[in-house]
Backbone as numpy.savetxt, mean C-alpha at the origin, in Angstrom:
# Nx Ny Nz CAx CAy CAz Cx Cy Cz
-27.68 5.30 3.64 -27.64 3.79 4.01 -27.43 2.84 2.99
-26.42 1.76 3.08 -25.83 1.96 1.83 -27.11 0.59 0.93
-26.80 0.20 -0.20 -27.44 -0.55 -1.13 -27.37 -2.12 -0.58
-26.34 -2.56 0.14 -26.35 -4.09 0.73 -26.45 -3.94 2.16
-26.99 -2.78 2.87 -27.31 -2.75 4.17 -27.93 -4.20 4.81
-28.97 -4.60 3.72 -30.16 -5.88 3.88 -29.28 -6.99 3.85
-28.23 -6.96 3.10 -27.80 -8.04 2.35 -26.68 -9.19 3.37
-26.95 -10.19 4.07 -25.95 -11.14 4.42 -24.49 -10.36 4.26
-24.01 -9.75 3.26 -22.59 -10.36 2.44 -22.11 -8.78 3.42
-22.95 -8.19 3.79 -22.39 -7.01 4.53 -21.75 -7.06 5.50
-22.39 -8.18 6.22 -21.86 -8.13 7.89 -21.06 -9.35 8.07
-20.56 -10.38 6.95 -20.27 -12.02 6.85 -18.50 -11.80 6.35
-17.86 -12.05 7.18 -16.06 -12.05 6.64 -16.19 -12.89 5.11
-16.79 -13.99 5.41 -16.19 -14.73 4.05 -16.79 -14.13 2.83
-18.03 -13.65 2.93 -19.16 -12.99 1.82 -18.33 -12.23 1.85
-17.92 -11.31 2.21 -17.23 -10.03 2.13 -16.07 -10.15 1.52
-15.16 -11.49 1.45 -14.03 -11.89 1.17 -14.20 -11.93 -0.54
-15.38 -12.49 -0.81 -15.59 -13.43 -1.84 -16.23 -12.10 -2.89
-17.02 -10.88 -2.35 -17.06 -9.99 -2.68 -16.04 -8.93 -3.30
-15.58 -9.09 -2.36 -13.99 -7.93 -2.66 -13.13 -8.74 -3.62
-12.90 -10.06 -3.75 -12.24 -10.98 -4.88 -12.73 -10.70 -6.08
-14.24 -10.79 -6.46 -15.10 -10.16 -7.36 -15.17 -8.88 -8.34
-14.81 -8.06 -6.95 -14.85 -6.44 -7.41 -13.45 -6.47 -7.90
-12.53 -6.80 -7.31 -11.11 -6.94 -7.93 -11.01 -7.47 -9.19
-11.27 -8.62 -9.49 -11.26 -9.25 -10.92 -12.00 -8.49 -11.87
-13.09 -7.81 -11.61 -14.00 -7.01 -12.57 -12.91 -5.22 -12.80
-12.32 -5.44 -11.54 -11.50 -3.95 -11.97 -10.11 -4.21 -12.43
-9.87 -5.58 -12.41 -8.89 -5.85 -13.59 -9.15 -5.89 -14.87
-10.43 -6.54 -14.99 -10.71 -6.40 -16.60 -11.22 -5.11 -16.80
-11.20 -4.13 -15.98 -11.41 -2.63 -16.45 -10.18 -2.35 -17.14
-9.03 -2.25 -16.16 -7.77 -1.96 -16.36 -7.63 -2.77 -17.91
-7.84 -3.79 -17.66 -6.95 -4.02 -19.33 -7.68 -3.60 -20.38
-9.02 -3.63 -20.20 -9.79 -3.10 -21.44 -9.19 -1.63 -22.17
-9.26 -1.14 -20.83 -8.60 0.51 -20.98 -7.35 1.00 -21.74
-6.64 -0.10 -20.93 -5.24 -0.22 -21.65 -5.11 -0.62 -22.96
-6.05 -1.61 -23.58 -6.15 -1.90 -24.82 -6.52 -0.88 -25.61
-7.34 -0.49 -25.03 -8.33 0.42 -26.14 -7.63 1.86 -26.41
-7.06 2.78 -25.08 -6.35 3.58 -24.81 -5.36 3.86 -26.93
-5.65 4.79 -27.10 -5.04 5.14 -28.68 -3.63 5.52 -28.51
-2.98 6.01 -27.47 -1.72 6.74 -27.30 -0.63 5.34 -27.10
0.40 5.86 -27.96 1.40 4.73 -28.25 2.44 4.82 -26.85
2.13 5.59 -26.06 3.24 5.44 -24.97 2.75 4.51 -23.80
3.11 3.72 -23.51 2.84 2.63 -22.64 2.39 3.53 -21.58
3.13 4.27 -20.60 2.94 4.85 -19.46 1.54 5.62 -19.46
1.28 5.96 -20.49 0.34 7.07 -20.24 -0.77 5.64 -20.55
-1.02 4.92 -21.58 -2.16 4.19 -21.45 -2.24 3.08 -19.87
-0.83 3.04 -18.99 -0.93 2.17 -17.74 -1.78 2.96 -16.82
-1.03 4.23 -17.21 -2.00 5.41 -16.07 -3.13 5.39 -15.84
-4.05 5.19 -17.43 -5.53 5.64 -17.75 -5.69 4.51 -17.30
-5.54 3.54 -17.27 -5.96 1.88 -16.70 -6.11 2.25 -15.52
-4.79 2.05 -14.62 -5.06 2.41 -13.31 -6.28 3.04 -13.01
-6.15 4.29 -13.43 -7.32 5.40 -12.77 -8.42 4.34 -13.14
-8.98 3.89 -14.38 -10.00 3.44 -14.77 -10.60 2.25 -13.63
-9.65 1.54 -12.88 -9.86 0.42 -12.45 -9.99 1.03 -10.79
-9.33 2.22 -10.63 -9.54 2.64 -9.18 -11.13 3.40 -9.16
-11.42 4.16 -10.45 -13.20 4.88 -10.16 -13.90 3.75 -10.69
-13.38 2.58 -10.81 -14.63 1.65 -10.56 -14.54 0.76 -9.34
-13.23 0.86 -8.58 -13.78 0.18 -7.13 -14.49 1.73 -6.12
-14.17 2.70 -7.14 -14.65 3.85 -6.26 -16.18 3.60 -6.17
-16.64 3.37 -7.28 -18.11 3.17 -7.49 -18.82 2.35 -6.25
-18.29 0.52 -6.70 -18.37 0.19 -5.97 -18.59 0.08 -4.01
-17.24 1.63 -3.97 -17.30 1.96 -2.80 -19.00 2.41 -2.63
-19.03 3.44 -2.92 -20.55 4.16 -3.16 -21.80 3.26 -2.72
-21.82 2.43 -3.51 -22.70 0.79 -3.73 -23.16 0.54 -2.33
-21.81 0.12 -1.84 -21.88 -1.06 -0.45 -21.37 0.09 0.39
-21.58 1.42 0.51 -21.32 2.36 1.57 -19.80 2.49 2.52
-19.04 1.83 1.65 -17.56 1.37 2.54 -16.44 1.94 1.89
-15.63 2.58 1.91 -14.45 3.65 1.51 -13.33 2.37 1.63
-13.20 1.73 2.36 -11.90 0.58 3.01 -12.21 -1.02 1.28
-13.35 -1.07 0.52 -13.09 -1.47 -0.36 -11.98 -1.47 -1.48
-11.44 -0.29 -0.91 -10.42 -0.02 -1.88 -8.44 -0.33 -1.31
-8.82 -0.65 -0.04 -7.45 -1.26 0.47 -6.87 -1.81 0.21
-7.14 -3.33 -0.78 -6.23 -4.36 -1.03 -5.38 -3.50 -2.43
-6.16 -2.46 -2.81 -5.45 -1.66 -3.90 -4.07 -1.76 -4.33
-3.97 -1.03 -2.89 -2.56 -1.12 -3.12 -1.11 -2.28 -3.01
-1.51 -3.53 -2.36 -1.13 -4.25 -2.41 -1.26 -5.32 -3.45
-2.40 -5.56 -4.34 -2.47 -6.15 -5.48 -1.97 -5.20 -6.34
-2.27 -4.09 -6.78 -1.96 -3.44 -8.00 -0.38 -3.61 -9.18
0.43 -3.30 -8.13 1.78 -3.40 -8.09 2.25 -4.93 -9.07
1.86 -5.92 -8.02 2.53 -7.48 -8.68 1.62 -7.44 -10.07
0.17 -7.13 -9.90 -0.35 -7.53 -11.29 0.51 -6.33 -12.28
0.45 -5.56 -12.25 1.07 -4.71 -13.19 2.38 -5.20 -13.56
3.32 -5.31 -13.01 4.39 -6.39 -13.58 4.34 -7.18 -14.12
3.39 -8.13 -13.80 3.44 -9.56 -14.29 2.87 -8.82 -15.64
1.86 -8.36 -16.39 1.33 -7.85 -16.84 2.43 -7.45 -18.36
2.99 -6.42 -17.80 4.17 -6.32 -18.63 5.18 -6.55 -18.75
5.24 -7.53 -18.07 6.71 -8.64 -18.24 7.01 -8.87 -19.60
8.48 -8.39 -19.89 8.35 -8.85 -21.43 8.58 -10.08 -21.32
9.23 -10.86 -22.68 9.13 -12.17 -22.95 10.54 -12.57 -22.39
11.31 -12.01 -22.49 12.67 -11.99 -22.41 13.06 -12.15 -20.80
13.28 -13.38 -20.30 13.30 -13.56 -18.96 15.08 -13.56 -18.99
15.12 -12.94 -17.81 16.68 -13.56 -17.19 16.67 -13.37 -15.51
17.92 -13.53 -14.59 18.06 -13.10 -13.61 17.36 -11.75 -12.99
17.61 -11.14 -13.31 16.94 -9.66 -12.69 15.73 -9.59 -12.87
15.15 -9.86 -14.26 13.69 -10.04 -14.26 12.82 -10.65 -13.08
13.49 -12.04 -13.20 12.69 -12.91 -12.57 13.10 -12.49 -10.67
13.77 -12.12 -10.64 14.20 -11.62 -9.17 13.12 -10.43 -8.60
13.52 -9.33 -9.76 12.46 -7.89 -8.91 11.11 -8.67 -9.45
10.44 -9.54 -10.00 9.38 -9.99 -10.06 8.91 -10.55 -9.03
9.92 -11.84 -8.36 9.39 -12.11 -7.24 9.44 -11.48 -5.98
10.30 -10.52 -5.50 10.26 -9.77 -4.77 9.09 -8.65 -4.82
8.65 -8.48 -6.00 7.26 -7.47 -5.75 5.99 -8.06 -5.61
6.52 -9.16 -5.77 5.23 -10.72 -5.85 5.21 -11.12 -3.84
6.35 -11.14 -3.41 6.33 -11.54 -2.08 5.55 -10.38 -1.34
6.30 -8.91 -1.54 5.72 -7.92 -0.83 3.99 -7.62 -1.10
3.82 -7.86 -2.52 2.19 -7.78 -2.47 1.57 -8.48 -1.48
1.98 -10.45 -1.95 1.22 -11.08 -1.45 1.63 -11.20 0.27
2.38 -10.57 0.93 2.60 -10.24 2.47 1.53 -9.95 3.03
1.55 -8.46 2.07 1.22 -7.40 2.30 -0.53 -7.51 2.33
-1.07 -7.85 0.93 -2.81 -8.56 1.00 -2.83 -9.39 2.09
-1.77 -10.64 2.57 -2.20 -11.51 3.91 -2.24 -10.68 5.25
-1.55 -9.76 5.43 -1.72 -8.81 6.35 -3.16 -8.30 6.07
-3.76 -7.40 5.22 -5.15 -6.82 4.88 -5.94 -7.83 5.56
-5.76 -9.06 5.18 -6.27 -10.09 4.82 -6.90 -10.49 6.64
-5.89 -10.61 7.10 -5.79 -10.96 8.64 -6.79 -10.23 9.49
-6.18 -8.59 9.25 -7.26 -7.59 9.66 -8.63 -7.11 9.46
-9.04 -8.16 8.24 -10.24 -7.42 8.03 -11.49 -8.22 8.35
-12.89 -7.57 8.53 -13.67 -8.03 9.33 -14.50 -8.62 8.53
-15.46 -6.68 7.82 -16.33 -7.25 7.12 -16.82 -5.82 6.25
-17.91 -6.02 5.40 -18.61 -4.73 4.49 -18.90 -3.77 5.43
-19.22 -4.19 6.55 -19.82 -3.21 7.32 -19.07 -2.55 8.38
-17.14 -2.77 8.34 -16.38 -1.97 8.94 -15.07 -0.99 8.38
-15.44 0.06 8.35 -14.55 0.78 7.58 -13.03 1.25 8.36
-12.11 1.60 7.73 -10.92 1.89 8.29 -11.24 3.17 8.90
-10.64 3.65 9.93 -10.84 4.91 11.05 -10.66 5.90 10.43
-9.52 6.09 9.57 -9.12 7.19 9.18 -9.90 7.74 8.35
-10.77 6.73 7.50 -12.15 7.36 6.65 -12.67 7.91 7.12
-13.37 7.14 8.80 -14.60 7.25 9.55 -14.27 8.67 10.02
-13.18 9.22 10.56 -12.33 10.00 10.83 -12.84 11.58 9.71
-12.67 11.42 8.60 -12.68 11.88 7.57 -13.99 12.17 7.25
-15.10 11.48 7.26 -16.60 11.39 6.72 -17.26 12.12 7.82
-16.76 12.49 9.49 -17.39 12.71 10.37 -16.89 14.76 9.46
-15.54 14.72 9.44 -15.47 16.25 9.32 -15.84 16.79 7.76
-16.07 15.61 6.75 -16.72 16.39 5.73 -17.78 15.27 5.31
-19.15 15.69 5.68 -19.82 14.74 5.85 -20.51 14.93 4.44
-20.94 15.76 4.11 -21.22 16.07 2.52 -20.71 16.14 1.55
-19.23 16.15 1.55 -18.12 16.28 0.36 -17.24 14.69 0.56
-17.79 14.07 1.21 -17.12 12.74 1.84 -17.08 11.78 0.24
-17.76 12.03 -0.11 -17.83 11.14 -2.05 -16.47 11.59 -2.58
-16.90 12.97 -2.72 -15.01 13.69 -3.30 -13.93 13.64 -2.51
-13.94 13.37 -1.36 -12.83 13.09 -0.53 -12.12 11.81 -0.73
-13.29 10.99 -0.50 -13.07 9.44 -1.17 -12.48 9.22 -2.28
-12.71 10.14 -3.39 -12.39 9.11 -4.95 -11.13 10.37 -4.80
-11.15 11.39 -4.28 -9.50 11.58 -4.90 -8.48 11.38 -3.93
-9.24 11.96 -2.46 -7.78 11.72 -1.43 -7.50 10.20 -0.83
-8.67 9.30 -0.57 -8.32 8.18 -0.33 -8.01 7.05 -1.57
-8.46 7.28 -2.39 -8.26 6.18 -3.62 -7.35 6.73 -4.54
-7.81 8.01 -5.67 -7.23 8.31 -6.63 -5.64 8.91 -6.30
-5.24 9.93 -4.94 -4.04 9.90 -4.62 -2.79 8.68 -4.65
-3.91 7.81 -3.53 -2.73 6.73 -3.49 -2.57 5.88 -4.37
-3.64 5.86 -5.84 -3.55 4.99 -6.87 -2.30 5.49 -7.39
-2.21 6.85 -8.00 -0.80 7.67 -8.47 0.05 7.34 -7.93
-0.06 7.22 -6.37 1.69 7.30 -5.60 1.86 6.03 -5.87
1.41 4.61 -6.11 1.52 3.23 -6.41 1.97 3.34 -8.22
1.25 3.92 -8.46 1.59 4.05 -9.84 2.94 4.69 -10.22
3.03 5.75 -9.35 4.66 6.30 -9.54 5.96 5.34 -8.75
5.63 4.63 -7.99 6.28 3.60 -7.12 6.68 2.40 -7.84
5.87 1.67 -9.04 6.19 0.97 -10.06 6.76 0.93 -11.17
6.35 2.16 -11.57 7.07 2.54 -12.61 8.60 2.40 -13.21
9.39 2.59 -11.94 10.50 1.84 -12.26 10.99 0.67 -12.18
10.13 -0.07 -11.57 10.04 -1.57 -11.90 10.00 -2.30 -13.32
8.44 -1.06 -14.11 8.55 -1.58 -15.30 9.39 -1.29 -16.18
10.30 0.13 -15.73 11.13 -0.02 -16.74 12.20 -0.68 -16.44
12.44 -1.27 -15.74 13.72 -2.35 -15.69 13.09 -3.44 -15.65
12.25 -4.02 -15.97 11.60 -5.16 -16.75 11.98 -4.97 -17.87
12.07 -4.26 -19.10 12.04 -3.85 -19.83 13.74 -3.74 -20.41
14.24 -3.21 -19.83 15.70 -3.30 -19.83 16.61 -3.66 -18.64
16.42 -4.87 -18.53 16.98 -5.47 -17.64 18.73 -5.52 -17.53
19.22 -5.38 -16.29 20.10 -5.70 -16.58 21.24 -5.72 -14.98
21.48 -7.21 -14.74 21.93 -7.50 -13.47 23.39 -7.15 -12.95
23.35 -6.53 -12.21 25.01 -6.05 -11.56 24.66 -5.75 -9.91
26.06 -5.29 -9.73 25.91 -5.28 -7.97 24.77 -4.34 -7.45
24.45 -3.70 -8.14 23.88 -2.31 -7.93 22.16 -2.96 -8.01
21.96 -3.93 -8.63 20.78 -4.41 -8.92 20.48 -5.24 -7.34
21.41 -6.51 -7.27 21.32 -7.12 -5.74 21.15 -6.11 -4.56
22.01 -5.03 -4.53 21.72 -3.91 -3.67 20.24 -3.47 -3.26
19.73 -3.22 -4.28 18.06 -2.56 -4.65 17.61 -3.93 -3.80
17.91 -5.10 -4.62 16.65 -6.40 -4.43 16.69 -6.66 -3.07
18.08 -5.78 -1.79 18.43 -6.73 -0.84 17.56 -5.32 0.15
17.71 -3.94 -0.43 16.97 -2.88 0.38 15.12 -3.46 0.28
14.87 -3.98 -0.75 13.72 -4.57 -0.91 13.42 -5.43 -0.09
14.26 -6.28 0.15 13.66 -7.66 1.12 13.83 -6.96 2.42
14.80 -6.34 2.81 14.52 -5.80 3.80 13.52 -5.14 4.72
13.06 -4.04 3.29 11.71 -3.10 3.68 10.53 -4.63 4.12
10.79 -5.56 3.53 9.77 -6.51 3.09 9.19 -6.80 4.58
10.62 -7.43 5.23 11.20 -8.58 6.19 10.80 -7.34 7.27
10.98 -5.93 7.57 10.90 -4.96 8.62 9.10 -5.22 8.82
8.47 -4.78 7.41 6.93 -5.12 7.67 6.23 -6.36 8.07
6.96 -7.25 7.94 5.98 -8.71 7.93 6.30 -8.83 9.74
7.84 -8.23 10.05 8.25 -8.37 11.19 7.28 -7.88 12.05
7.01 -6.29 11.90 6.26 -5.34 12.85 4.96 -6.06 12.62
4.22 -6.52 11.34 2.89 -6.78 11.61 2.51 -7.76 12.56
3.19 -8.83 12.39 2.79 -9.98 13.21 2.92 -9.83 14.68
4.21 -8.93 15.21 4.15 -8.66 16.44 2.78 -7.77 16.89
2.64 -6.55 15.91 1.66 -5.87 16.35 -0.23 -7.22 16.31
-0.13 -7.71 15.38 -1.14 -8.83 15.56 -1.06 -9.62 17.07
0.24 -9.99 16.85 0.00 -10.67 18.81 -0.30 -10.31 19.97
0.34 -8.83 19.71 0.26 -8.31 20.71 -1.71 -7.83 21.01
-2.45 -7.47 19.61 -3.62 -7.19 19.78 -4.76 -7.97 20.39
-4.20 -9.57 20.09 -4.73 -10.40 20.51 -4.41 -10.78 21.72
-3.35 -10.47 22.60 -3.17 -10.77 23.88 -3.36 -9.55 24.65
-3.80 -8.42 23.78 -4.65 -7.33 24.61 -5.71 -6.53 23.63
-7.09 -7.32 23.87 -7.94 -6.72 23.34 -8.63 -5.34 23.47
-8.15 -4.92 24.92 -8.41 -3.62 25.64 -7.67 -2.71 25.12
-6.28 -3.21 24.11 -6.00 -1.94 23.92 -4.49 -1.49 24.56
-4.04 -0.40 24.10 -2.49 -0.23 24.99 -1.84 0.30 23.67
-0.22 0.56 24.58 0.65 0.79 24.00 2.13 -0.60 23.48
1.67 -0.99 22.58 3.09 -2.26 21.86 4.54 -1.36 22.57
4.78 -2.17 23.38 6.25 -1.55 23.64 7.65 -3.11 23.78
6.71 -3.75 22.66 8.01 -5.20 21.82 8.23 -4.84 20.41
9.54 -5.78 21.01 10.07 -6.21 19.26 10.51 -5.07 18.67
10.14 -4.74 17.44 10.76 -3.38 16.71 10.01 -2.22 16.99
8.50 -2.20 17.75 8.57 -1.21 18.52 8.74 -0.72 19.70
9.71 -1.20 20.48 10.14 -1.18 21.29 11.06 0.43 21.25
11.34 0.81 20.29 11.99 1.76 19.90 11.61 2.81 18.61
10.44 2.19 17.97 9.68 2.98 17.26 8.08 2.86 17.11
7.47 3.73 16.59 6.08 3.87 16.36 5.66 3.50 15.58
6.74 3.43 13.99 6.03 2.86 12.85 6.65 2.19 11.76
7.64 1.26 12.31 8.41 0.34 11.93 7.95 0.01 10.74
6.28 -0.45 10.36 6.09 -0.91 9.45 6.03 -0.18 8.09
5.52 1.09 8.60 6.09 2.33 7.57 7.61 2.26 7.31
8.27 2.26 8.30 9.80 2.61 7.39 9.87 1.23 6.31
9.76 0.13 6.32 9.58 -1.37 5.77 8.82 -0.99 4.49
7.82 -0.27 4.24 6.97 0.26 3.21 7.61 1.39 2.43
8.89 2.27 3.16 9.50 3.09 2.25 10.64 2.68 1.70
11.06 1.42 2.16 12.62 0.82 2.07 12.14 0.09 0.81
10.90 -0.49 0.66 10.86 -1.32 -0.35 10.93 -0.25 -1.56
9.97 0.60 -1.71 10.11 1.55 -3.34 11.26 2.12 -3.61
12.40 2.54 -2.38 13.57 3.25 -2.70 14.38 2.17 -2.77
14.03 0.58 -2.61 14.93 -0.17 -3.24 14.66 -1.34 -4.73
13.24 -0.92 -5.27 12.93 -0.61 -6.37 13.61 0.57 -7.06
13.29 1.56 -7.05 14.18 2.51 -7.65 15.65 2.31 -7.39
16.19 1.65 -7.06 17.76 1.14 -7.14 18.13 0.58 -8.28
17.12 -0.46 -7.96 17.08 -1.46 -8.81 17.15 -1.36 -10.27
16.26 -0.22 -10.56 15.79 0.36 -11.68 17.13 1.40 -12.28
17.77 1.75 -11.30 19.04 2.55 -11.58 19.85 1.61 -11.74
20.00 1.00 -11.71 21.42 -0.07 -12.02 21.30 -0.34 -13.56
19.80 -0.40 -14.32 20.09 -0.86 -15.44 19.72 0.22 -16.20
18.73 1.57 -16.31 18.33 2.69 -16.79 18.74 3.86 -16.08
19.96 4.32 -15.65 19.99 5.48 -14.99 19.13 6.53 -15.45
19.36 6.77 -16.84 18.63 7.83 -17.55 17.40 8.00 -16.56
16.66 7.24 -16.48 15.34 7.59 -15.81 15.23 7.87 -14.29
15.79 8.47 -13.80 16.46 9.20 -12.53 14.83 9.51 -12.24
14.22 10.30 -12.79 13.67 11.39 -12.24 12.15 10.10 -11.96
12.24 9.05 -12.22 11.14 7.82 -11.49 11.49 7.80 -10.09
12.41 8.53 -9.94 12.81 8.19 -8.21 11.33 9.31 -6.99
10.49 9.89 -8.37 9.72 10.88 -7.61 8.63 10.47 -7.10
8.61 8.77 -7.40 7.14 7.80 -6.92 7.36 7.47 -4.98
9.23 6.93 -5.19 9.25 6.52 -3.97 9.89 7.81 -2.81
9.79 9.17 -3.30 9.83 10.31 -2.64 8.67 10.65 -2.32
7.86 10.65 -3.21 6.07 10.79 -2.93 5.48 10.16 -1.81
5.99 9.07 -2.06 5.28 7.95 -1.04 5.91 8.19 0.42
7.26 8.45 0.50 7.68 8.68 1.80 7.04 10.22 2.03
7.15 10.89 1.48 6.58 12.29 1.81 5.10 11.98 2.71
4.37 11.06 1.74 2.58 10.94 2.29 3.01 10.33 3.95
4.18 9.15 3.91 3.87 8.77 5.13 4.45 9.18 6.13
5.34 10.70 5.93 6.15 11.16 6.99 4.65 12.25 7.05
3.96 13.13 6.13 3.45 14.44 6.40 1.91 14.03 6.80
1.87 12.89 6.36 0.23 12.11 6.19 -0.06 11.33 7.42
0.51 10.00 6.73 -0.04 8.72 7.57 0.54 8.88 8.72
1.74 9.24 9.50 2.09 9.34 10.53 2.05 10.39 12.00
1.65 11.29 11.01 0.48 12.30 12.06 -0.80 12.41 12.37
-1.77 11.61 11.08 -2.76 10.75 11.51 -2.74 9.77 12.70
-2.13 8.81 12.51 -1.73 7.88 13.42 -1.42 8.24 15.26
0.05 9.19 14.76 0.04 9.85 16.19 -0.95 10.53 16.61
-1.77 11.30 16.07 -2.80 12.23 16.42 -3.94 11.40 17.22
-4.57 10.43 16.33 -5.40 9.52 17.05 -4.85 8.46 18.47
-3.77 8.15 18.34 -2.93 7.37 19.36 -3.16 8.50 20.82
-2.66 9.89 20.15 -2.73 10.50 21.24 -4.11 10.70 22.33
-5.06 10.71 21.56 -6.39 10.94 21.57 -7.16 9.70 22.82
-6.73 8.73 21.97 -6.72 7.42 22.49 -5.98 6.24 24.16
-4.73 6.92 23.59 -3.87 5.80 24.29 -3.41 6.58 25.51
-3.23 6.43 26.68 -2.76 7.09 27.92 -1.18 6.57 27.91
-0.54 7.96 28.79 0.85 7.87 27.78 1.53 7.67 26.82
0.69 8.51 25.52 1.46 8.08 24.66 2.46 9.53 24.07
2.24 10.57 24.94 3.33 11.55 24.65 4.42 10.82 25.41
4.77 10.55 26.61 6.03 9.75 26.74 6.62 8.78 25.98
5.47 8.31 25.88 5.93 7.07 24.29 6.67 7.85 23.13
5.85 9.16 23.14 7.00 9.66 21.88 8.10 10.47 22.54
8.38 10.29 23.50 9.78 11.33 24.03 10.73 10.05 23.93
9.95 8.93 23.82 11.31 7.66 24.52 11.76 6.88 23.35
10.77 7.20 22.09 10.68 6.48 20.94 11.34 7.36 19.32
11.46 6.61 18.69 12.08 7.40 17.14 10.96 7.30 16.62
10.53 7.91 15.84 9.25 7.94 14.75 9.38 6.44 13.96
10.39 6.28 13.23 10.65 5.08 12.41 11.64 4.06 12.79
13.23 4.64 12.90 13.96 3.88 12.88 14.23 2.80 14.68
13.80 1.45 14.34 13.43 0.78 15.89 14.99 0.28 16.38
15.53 1.30 16.54 16.73 1.58 17.13 16.82 2.45 18.72
17.52 2.17 19.45 17.26 3.37 20.74 17.37 4.88 20.46
16.74 5.34 20.88 16.90 6.73 20.73 17.72 7.78 21.27
18.80 8.50 20.32 19.42 9.29 20.52 19.43 10.93 21.26
19.44 10.61 22.19 19.32 12.09 23.34 20.12 12.88 22.71
20.18 14.17 22.35 21.18 14.95 22.86 21.05 15.67 23.77
């Protein structure tokens, strides 16, 4: 039983929002202080340690409330904050456009989390599955798998953006990258709105076969992948020598392909009648008619 089980904030949606907002303000303070006190002259190292420190703080709070989903907004909150915090004083169209795109992505994804947030008594089904599989080791699984690993992925994805912000150069390739970011964000927005409408209209559940979901099982994941590949393309337009920063987008894509998508498909196969037939009729990611060989 968690420390907040007897407090109204645990099962009150508005109180839960307020609590998480305070947690993230405190996590920001922890991250900023860590960044400032670390002695390393390398800002990527200081940023990494600040990111980890903020994550560990959120993890400790999750133990107190008994809910690993306290971490869920971190994915969409951290990149806009990092980009804004490390934004140089020298502004130009390239930096303004990239910062705007990252904030658009972050605000939209955070808003989607807010729409689906119930209260601090409800935890993501994936975390519940892991807790059932590893009851004794769940705190370690939560720290390393649910929180630190995604934090490192987010760090890897946002690093190209920070390099670009510090060495901006607006070219046709920059515009291509920004267009890919907007395409990804747009895909996520449309897919999430369609899913929310479907769930409201079908509270008993079922398989969505409308809009982008007609031909794809995970169009929202495709949008997330495109967002960070777009950021990488933007970075390559100004700092091509930092090509190795593409590892962040690569790992992010691998995480969806080999972890998130298989987990979601296994769950739907258990819970949804006809899911195997649905898989045979649809692509995993591309919202286009399935090409049959």
